[in-house]
DOFI-810163 format. One record per residue (C-alpha): x, y, z. Coordinates in nm, 3 decimals, decimal comma. Example, Ala and Ser with C-alpha at 12.3 -4.5 7.8 and 13.67 -1.06 7.14 Angstrom:
REM DOFI-810163
        x        y        z
    1,230   -0,450    0,780
    1,367   -0,106    0,714
REM end
This chain:
REM DOFI-810163
        x        y        z
    9,431    8,730   12,993
    9,676    8,676   12,706
    9,968    8,785   12,923
    9,852    8,549   13,200
    9,858    8,258   12,955
   10,211    8,356   12,848
   10,331    8,360   13,209
   10,174    8,019   13,283
   10,342    7,859   12,980
   10,675    8,015   13,083
   10,639    7,847   13,423
   10,553    7,510   13,267
   10,824    7,515   12,998
   11,120    7,411   13,218
   10,912    7,133   13,373
   10,883    6,947   13,039
   11,244    6,818   13,017
   11,264    6,768   13,394
   10,949    6,551   13,396
   11,085    6,358   13,095
   11,402    6,285   13,292
   11,192    6,144   13,574
   11,014    5,915   13,326
   11,346    5,784   13,192
   11,478    5,731   13,543
   11,159    5,548   13,650
   11,168    5,322   13,346
   11,535    5,241   13,409
   11,474    5,146   13,770
   11,159    4,945   13,696
   11,272    4,732   13,403
   11,032    4,441   13,343
   10,759    4,601   13,551
   10,590    4,869   13,344
   10,289    4,872   13,577
   10,500    4,954   13,880
   10,373    5,234   14,106
   10,684    5,445   14,033
   10,630    5,450   13,654
   10,283    5,587   13,586
   10,284    5,908   13,797
   10,587    6,063   13,619
   10,461    5,926   13,286
   10,120    6,090   13,325
   10,274    6,409   13,466
   10,511    6,443   13,169
   10,239    6,410   12,906
   10,002    6,634   13,098
   10,260    6,914   13,114
   10,371    6,855   12,753
   10,012    6,862   12,627
    9,949    7,187   12,813
   10,263    7,353   12,675
   10,288    7,215   12,320
    9,943    7,066   12,265
    9,806    7,393   12,133
    9,535    7,455   12,395
    9,705    7,756   12,549
    9,818    7,884   12,210
    9,468    7,852   12,063
    9,314    8,031   12,362
    9,568    8,313   12,341
    9,519    8,356   11,967
    9,142    8,352   12,011
    9,158    8,623   12,276
    9,408    8,826   12,075
    9,188    8,858   11,765
    8,990    9,151   11,903
    9,310    9,320   12,025
    9,498    9,314   11,694
    9,185    9,403   11,496
    9,134    9,705   11,721
    9,498    9,807   11,679
    9,491    9,769   11,301
    9,162    9,955   11,275
    9,276   10,246   11,491
    9,612   10,287   11,313
    9,452   10,275   10,968
    9,185   10,524   11,076
    9,451   10,747   11,231
    9,641   10,758   10,900
    9,325   10,800   10,694
    9,191   11,082   10,913
    9,530   11,253   10,912
    9,534   11,237   10,530
    9,192   11,401   10,517
    9,309   11,678   10,749
    9,627   11,759   10,556
    9,611   12,071   10,343
    9,595   12,089    9,965
    9,969   12,170    9,964
   10,044   11,811   10,070
    9,795   11,647    9,833
    9,934   11,830    9,530
   10,273   11,666    9,595
   10,178   11,319    9,716
   10,207   10,991    9,526
    9,878   10,799    9,553
   10,040   10,454    9,526
   10,288   10,537    9,799
   10,015   10,672   10,027
    9,815   10,352    9,981
   10,116   10,147   10,091
   10,162   10,372   10,392
    9,805   10,308   10,509
    9,859    9,934   10,464
   10,152    9,957   10,703
    9,916   10,020   10,995
    9,956    9,646   11,067
   10,328    9,699   11,134
   10,239    9,866   11,463
   10,025    9,569   11,562
   10,305    9,330   11,462
   10,547    9,531   11,673
   10,309    9,523   11,969
   10,248    9,150   11,931
   10,619    9,075   11,894
   10,705    9,256   12,214
   10,433    9,085   12,420
   10,444    8,732   12,283
   10,805    8,702   12,169
   11,033    8,950   12,344
   10,916    8,909   12,703
   10,869    8,528   12,686
   11,207    8,487   12,516
   11,392    8,680   12,785
   11,214    8,481   13,057
   11,290    8,148   12,883
   11,661    8,227   12,847
   11,701    8,340   13,207
   11,508    8,042   13,346
   11,682    7,790   13,118
   12,029    7,919   13,206
   11,943    7,909   13,577
   11,809    7,553   13,556
   12,112    7,430   13,362
   12,345    7,586   13,617
   12,147    7,427   13,901
   12,132    7,079   13,743
   12,475    7,052   13,576
   12,707    7,303   13,737
   12,927    7,581   13,601
   13,099    7,395   13,312
   12,776    7,318   13,124
   12,643    7,663   13,214
   12,957    7,826   13,068
   12,924    7,628   12,743
   12,563    7,743   12,718
   12,654    8,103   12,804
   12,931    8,120   12,540
   12,697    7,970   12,280
   12,430    8,226   12,367
   12,667    8,525   12,356
   12,824    8,426   12,022
   12,485    8,339   11,874
   12,327    8,670   11,973
   12,628    8,877   11,867
   12,636    8,720   11,522
   12,256    8,746   11,488
   12,242    9,113   11,581
   12,538    9,205   11,360
   12,411    9,027   11,050
   12,053    9,142   11,105
   12,168    9,501   11,138
   12,343    9,476   10,801
   12,016    9,349   10,649
   11,818    9,654   10,763
   11,968    9,865   10,483
   11,850    9,612   10,226
   11,507    9,598   10,387
   11,465    9,976   10,374
   11,583    9,983   10,013
   11,349    9,693    9,933
   11,048    9,880   10,070
   11,138   10,200    9,883
   11,164   10,011    9,554
   10,841    9,827    9,625
   10,665   10,161    9,675
   10,811   10,296    9,351
   10,704    9,984    9,160
   10,347   10,009    9,288
   10,342   10,383    9,225
   10,418   10,328    8,855
   10,128   10,085    8,824
    9,894   10,330    8,998
   10,006   10,620    8,776
    9,958   10,419    8,456
    9,611   10,297    8,557
    9,507   10,647    8,660
    9,638   10,805    8,339
    9,558   10,520    8,101
    9,410   10,751    7,837
    9,719   10,973    7,835
    9,937   10,666    7,780
    9,726   10,575    7,478
    9,709   10,931    7,345
   10,088   10,949    7,321
   10,147   10,578    7,236
   10,369   10,551    7,542
   10,299   10,184    7,619
   10,658   10,077    7,550
   10,795   10,360    7,766
   10,572   10,260    8,057
   10,658    9,892    8,013
   11,029    9,976    8,017
   10,985   10,199    8,322
   10,793    9,927    8,506
   11,040    9,654    8,403
   11,330    9,865    8,533
   11,151    9,915    8,865
   11,079    9,541    8,896
   11,442    9,448    8,818
   11,573    9,692    9,078
   11,327    9,551    9,333
   11,429    9,192    9,257
   11,801    9,275    9,280
   11,750    9,411    9,629
   11,517    9,123    9,718
   11,785    8,871    9,615
   12,046    9,036    9,838
   11,802    9,048   10,129
   11,704    8,680   10,086
   12,066    8,559   10,059
   12,159    8,747   10,376
   11,862    8,586   10,551
   11,961    8,233   10,446
   12,324    8,297   10,542
   12,213    8,410   10,886
   12,006    8,093   10,933
   12,306    7,883   10,831
   12,538    8,050   11,081
   12,280    8,029   11,361
   12,219    7,657   11,301
   12,594    7,588   11,303
   12,648    7,770   11,635
   12,358    7,589   11,808
   12,475    7,251   11,679
   12,830    7,324   11,799
   12,707    7,422   12,146
   12,486    7,112   12,168
   12,775    6,886   12,063
   13,018    7,027   12,323
   12,759    7,011   12,602
   12,657    6,657   12,504
   13,020    6,540   12,513
   13,063    6,676   12,866
   12,744    6,504   12,988
   12,843    6,180   12,810
   13,179    6,180   12,993
   12,994    6,211   13,323
   12,768    5,919   13,234
   13,067    5,704   13,132
   13,243    5,781   13,462
   12,928    5,710   13,664
   12,884    6,071   13,772
   12,543    6,092   13,599
   12,280    5,860   13,460
   12,122    5,839   13,113
   11,822    6,043   13,231
   12,044    6,347   13,283
   12,174    6,313   12,926
   11,815    6,306   12,794
   11,721    6,605   13,010
   12,017    6,805   12,874
   11,929    6,727   12,512
   11,569    6,830   12,571
   11,663    7,141   12,768
   11,920    7,262   12,516
   11,667    7,215   12,238
   11,419    7,408   12,446
   11,682    7,679   12,501
   11,756    7,702   12,127
   11,397    7,803   12,057
   11,411    8,125   12,260
   11,759    8,192   12,119
   11,621    8,157   11,770
   11,323    8,368   11,874
   11,560    8,636   12,000
   11,734    8,646   11,663
   11,398    8,648   11,488
   11,280    8,910   11,736
   11,559    9,147   11,639
   11,485    9,089   11,271
   11,114    9,138   11,329
   11,162    9,457   11,526
   11,385    9,600   11,253
   11,147    9,487   10,979
   10,838    9,630   11,149
   11,019    9,952   11,234
   11,137    9,989   10,875
   10,790    9,910   10,739
   10,630   10,162   10,973
   10,890   10,432   10,907
   10,697   10,588   10,618
   10,377   10,574   10,819
   10,548   10,764   11,101
   10,669   11,019   10,845
   10,313   11,060   10,720
   10,179   11,114   11,071
   10,459   11,365   11,127
   10,332   11,577   10,837
   10,204   11,898   10,990
    9,836   11,978   10,945
    9,884   12,332   10,817
    9,520   12,444   10,809
    9,359   12,392   11,150
    9,069   12,540   11,341
    9,171   12,794   11,602
    9,085   12,714   11,965
    8,728   12,824   12,028
    8,648   12,865   11,658
    8,281   12,944   11,603
    8,033   12,831   11,339
    8,006   13,053   11,031
    7,667   13,226   11,012
    7,576   13,339   10,659
    7,311   13,610   10,637
    7,376   13,828   10,330
    7,676   13,640   10,190
    7,894   13,954   10,173
    8,250   13,854   10,082
    8,553   14,076   10,136
    8,924   14,030   10,067
    9,121   14,288   10,266
    9,483   14,337   10,152
    9,543   13,963   10,106
    9,894   13,831   10,041
    9,967   13,465    9,969
   10,256   13,247    9,851
   10,253   12,873    9,778
   10,621   12,816    9,848
   10,719   13,113   10,065
   10,929   13,254    9,781
   10,707   13,371    9,496
   10,392   13,563    9,588
   10,079   13,439    9,412
    9,866   13,728    9,543
    9,993   14,074    9,635
    9,761   14,293    9,839
    9,433   14,184    9,676
    9,128   14,372    9,805
    8,766   14,366    9,690
    8,418   14,343    9,837
    8,111   14,171    9,695
    7,781   14,281    9,843
    7,452   14,100    9,861
    7,312   14,025    9,516
    7,620   14,158    9,342
    7,839   13,971    9,100
    8,205   13,987    9,003
    8,411   13,825    8,732
    8,777   13,736    8,776
    8,947   13,782    8,441
    9,314   13,726    8,370
    9,574   13,511    8,206
    9,648   13,157    8,322
    9,841   13,153    8,649
    9,737   13,504    8,747
    9,570   13,392    9,071
    9,200   13,341    8,993
    9,182   12,981    9,117
    9,404   13,077    9,411
    9,145   13,330    9,530
    8,872   13,064    9,526
    9,093   12,812    9,710
    9,171   13,070    9,976
    8,801   13,145   10,016
    8,745   12,773   10,071
    9,043   12,781   10,309
    9,241   12,507   10,140
    9,539   12,725   10,236
    9,595   12,989   10,503
    9,688   13,333   10,371
   10,025   13,496   10,446
    9,871   13,824   10,561
    9,549   14,022   10,534
    9,197   13,902   10,608
    8,911   13,731   10,427
    8,563   13,805   10,558
    8,220   13,652   10,500
    7,947   13,870   10,648
    8,212   14,040   10,860
    8,343   13,711   11,003
    8,713   13,632   10,960
    8,710   13,288   10,795
    9,030   13,190   10,980
    8,836   13,216   11,307
    8,539   12,998   11,211
    8,532   12,621   11,179
    8,639   12,480   10,844
    8,336   12,250   10,844
    8,083   12,533   10,873
    8,274   12,740   10,615
    8,277   12,466   10,353
    7,917   12,371   10,419
    7,816   12,727   10,331
    8,011   12,736   10,002
    7,951   12,531    9,691
    8,224   12,472    9,434
    8,173   12,371    9,072
    8,528   12,260    8,985
    8,702   12,285    8,649
    8,775   11,913    8,649
    8,466   11,709    8,736
    8,606   11,404    8,917
    8,350   11,135    9,003
    8,355   10,828    9,226
    8,356   10,479    9,081
    7,993   10,434    9,188
    7,645   10,473    9,046
    7,547   10,800    8,882
    7,273   10,837    9,143
    7,528   10,805    9,425
    7,753   11,061    9,254
    7,472   11,315    9,233
    7,367   11,233    9,590
    7,722   11,309    9,712
    7,618   11,674    9,721
    7,401   11,616   10,026
    7,428   11,354   10,298
    7,119   11,132   10,328
    6,959   11,286   10,018
    6,631   11,124    9,918
    6,568   10,978    9,573
    6,325   11,261    9,502
    6,589   11,524    9,588
    6,849   11,351    9,367
    6,606   11,339    9,073
    6,512   11,706    9,124
    6,881   11,806    9,122
    6,942   11,601    8,807
    6,643   11,768    8,639
    6,779   12,113    8,729
    7,115   12,020    8,573
    6,934   11,887    8,262
    7,075   11,541    8,334
    6,760   11,348    8,428
    6,647   11,261    8,074
    6,996   11,149    7,981
    7,012   10,922    8,286
    6,679   10,764    8,196
    6,824   10,672    7,856
    7,085   10,450    8,023
    6,988   10,080    8,058
    7,040   10,089    8,435
    6,931   10,453    8,472
    7,035   10,594    8,814
    7,209   10,264    8,900
    7,455   10,307    8,612
    7,815   10,277    8,735
    8,019   10,568    8,596
    8,363   10,402    8,622
    8,681   10,530    8,784
    8,686   10,913    8,780
    8,365   10,899    8,570
    8,544   10,758    8,267
    8,222   10,606    8,124
    8,056   10,947    8,097
    8,124   11,221    7,844
    8,277   11,553    7,949
    7,939   11,726    7,932
    7,771   11,454    8,137
    8,038   11,478    8,406
    7,993   11,856    8,422
    7,619   11,813    8,461
    7,676   11,567    8,749
    7,891   11,833    8,922
    7,619   12,092    8,866
    7,353   11,851    8,994
    7,554   11,801    9,311
    7,559   12,176    9,361
    7,185   12,208    9,305
    7,138   11,934    9,564
    7,366   12,103    9,815
    7,197   12,441    9,753
    7,477   12,637    9,926
    7,456   12,992   10,058
    7,754   13,089    9,839
    7,818   12,948    9,493
    8,163   12,950    9,333
    8,291   12,839    8,992
    8,649   12,710    8,974
    8,712   12,847    8,625
    9,027   12,956    8,449
    8,827   13,262    8,337
    8,472   13,383    8,380
    8,262   13,573    8,128
    7,997   13,823    8,231
    7,712   13,902    7,994
    7,454   14,168    8,071
    7,266   14,061    8,382
    7,333   13,692    8,309
    7,523   13,473    8,553
    7,770   13,258    8,354
    7,989   12,984    8,501
    8,207   12,961    8,193
    8,416   12,646    8,233
    8,159   12,484    8,459
    7,941   12,454    8,148
    8,209   12,459    7,877
    8,141   12,102    7,763
    7,767   12,157    7,718
    7,573   12,245    7,409
    7,431   12,598    7,384
    7,069   12,511    7,458
    7,154   12,296    7,762
    7,385   12,569    7,891
    7,109   12,829    7,869
    6,866   12,602    8,055
    7,122   12,542    8,328
    7,190   12,916    8,352
    6,819   12,973    8,413
    6,826   12,705    8,685
    7,134   12,870    8,836
    6,952   13,202    8,837
    6,678   13,039    9,044
    6,944   12,897    9,277
    7,122   13,231    9,329
    6,793   13,405    9,397
    6,840   13,279    9,753
    7,221   13,250    9,746
    7,515   13,491    9,738
    7,690   13,423    9,406
    8,053   13,525    9,357
    8,041   13,738    9,052
    8,023   14,112    9,004
    8,210   14,362    8,781
    8,486   14,265    8,543
    8,797   14,287    8,757
    9,151   14,206    8,648
    9,356   13,999    8,895
REM end
């Protein structure tokens, strides 16, 4: 429907100056008789066509119809980027810049702008230029047509050349904008670290430098834009002046009447709009392409960890875990694991003990399949985890991470994150198991207390208890602690760093609750084993 409206307006556009010429001619022939029968028909026709084309009715209708189209496009592109980010492996997320990624997602609108520019600017502009040139040739002959053609060719050549030179500034402008925003994001995320090391002046200087670099590039880009507008206006004015002189000579010599002069002025003005649109079109296409470039690069990032075709659901019965001659490297150069093999049977426990960087956390990440191993096999109940769906694998395993990162939401919502559609009773029961319930009740807003970004309003021990409460709520078949080291005491399950910020009595109570949890779970712990 939008395209149909565009085609109708393209058909009516050339009729506006032609109908105006008929009005001028009728008024000239019927001087002193404004109510003559030859005056009102062209007068009414002119304003009817003009109202249809420039009165805004068609434009309003097209914009109204287009709302659902561009909203769909924006939504789908943003969701495409967001989903792709969720599917990328941990290797990508350990290297990404959050501020830059946020800007990339925002650029989903660049695709819609590109789509809209092509449909409502590119195609109509080409049609307007072709039609206008044909009408001018038909009405005024080859001389006026040649003046118009030369003006068009010079105008477009200059526009494309200068616009192309501006693309470099535009790309540089976007890169510096991303860097500037990234600094702000980093500082806000690591605000406490800035204060710990009294680095305010360093961050201010770093941000000021980024802003100055951005503004330098912005100034160059703006000056080039204004210079382009100046040159374009000069060329159009020159073409209009030459064409007007030729028509004026014809009128003086009686070869044309005043109506033809008016028609030419109107038609050249009408032709200058698509010419200007064509220059703007080239700029817009370059701008949108440049803006979307980083988004394309994001979508081009390979999803390294994917489900194999026909992958089955993981079925956990005994929770037996086996690493069989597993090799792994983060960068393809240095091996993080070299032929690791072990087996943990039902009800058994194992501790991974070793110095920092020896591979303990790597083993847990591989079990969760954040990375794919280089060689070897990891089994759960005899099932190769690379051949089951990631969703079923991760549903069966619960992680208590070293760093308890919370959402900027209520403490109740953070606990409830462990299980989709958890009831209030289940959330309270999980908080009680983690010895967090009484502490929550001491807050003025209780379970509606907002914890702040990354849980900044809670203490380290409170954040750890929220992570434990999530795990109690999830009640997974396999429970894992992301610890730098684990300690094993006689017949006692200890998640060392998962409870490191807790007092001794609270830790013992949580250990008893964990013992109840693992009574129907397979818990990764067994003999002391050096990795």
